[in-house]
C-alpha positions, 0 to 999 in steps of 0.5 A, a space after each residue: 586636527 581635523 584629519 584625526 577627526 575625519 579618520 575617527 569618523 571612517 572607522 565606523 559603520 553608518 547606520 544604513 551600512 548595519 541595516 544592509 548587512 542585517 538584511 542580508 544575514 536574514 535573507 541569508 537566514 531564510 535561503 539556509 531554512 527553506 533548503 533545510 525544510 526542502 530537504 527534510 521534504 525529500 528525504 521523507 518522501 522517498 522514506 515514504 516512498 520506499 516504504 511503501 515500494 516494500 509493502 506493496 512487494 511483500 503483499 503481493 508475495 504473500 497475497 500469491 503464495 496464500 491464494 495459490 494453494 487456496 482448498 476446502 476449509 476444515 470443515 468442508 466448505 469450498 475453497 472461495 467464500 466471498 468474491 469482491 472487487 475490493 474484499 476477497 475471503 478463502 481457506 488456504 493452509 498459510 502455515 502447514 499445520 493441515 488445518 485451513 486458515 480463513 483468509 480475508 483481504 480487505 480495504 478499510 481507509 486507504 489500506 489492505 487489510 489480511 484477516 486470518 481466523 484459526 479454525 477453534 473448538 469441537 467440532 471446528 468452526 470459524 469465529 470471526 471475533 477471533 480474526 487477527 488483522 495485519 496491515 499490508 499497503 498503505 494510502 491504497 488508492 483504488 477505485 471503481 475503474 481500477 478494481 483490486 481484486 479481479 476474477 475470471 473462469 477456465 475460458 482466460 486466455 490472457 487478455 479475457 475481461 473479468 467476469 461480472 457480478 454476479 457471478 457463480 464463485 465455482 467458476 473462477 480459476 484465476 484471480 487478478 490482483 492490482 493494487 494501486 497506491 499513493 503516499 504523496 498528497 500531490 494530485 499530480 503525482 504517480 501512484 505505485 502498482 502492484 499487480 499479479 495474477 494466481 491461478 487457483 492450483 487447487 481448483 485448476 481444470 483446463 487453464 
């Protein structure tokens, strides 16, 4: 009889054993959850980085093409209307309809924006209320030491310092674009840089 009772006792689990198994199961669950969260976080980070890279490259391509053909407006205004470190306004025929559009690049809450106005009416006018705005690059981090736009005159030789405000806007012959963008919230992350320099062909003299 004592042998049978002993065997029955050995068939079950003790409370300690059950608690140990439950503890291991909970630990495995926590680890799996943490791995999934980390994986989703990495995926979001990679997707954001790829998206930003696409934005930066498209912005540089668009800005270069439009700025390169800057020319006097359809109402006779000078090709460049305003030159700032974080904004630039000029005229260019961006849709090949023989009319010049007023193009404005500017920063707004960390977003590089593009505003376009078509001249309308008779006589033609550029009505700022009709500006069509689009977002070009998000999470822009330019600062006072990394201006979005820098301007150079006809003496630019590759390493020249940019013109210093205030300067005569009619002497500008080359514009450097420098976009600093970073979608990461980490202070240690390395931002992406998108940069180019554009000769103003229609204003070009001896560059």
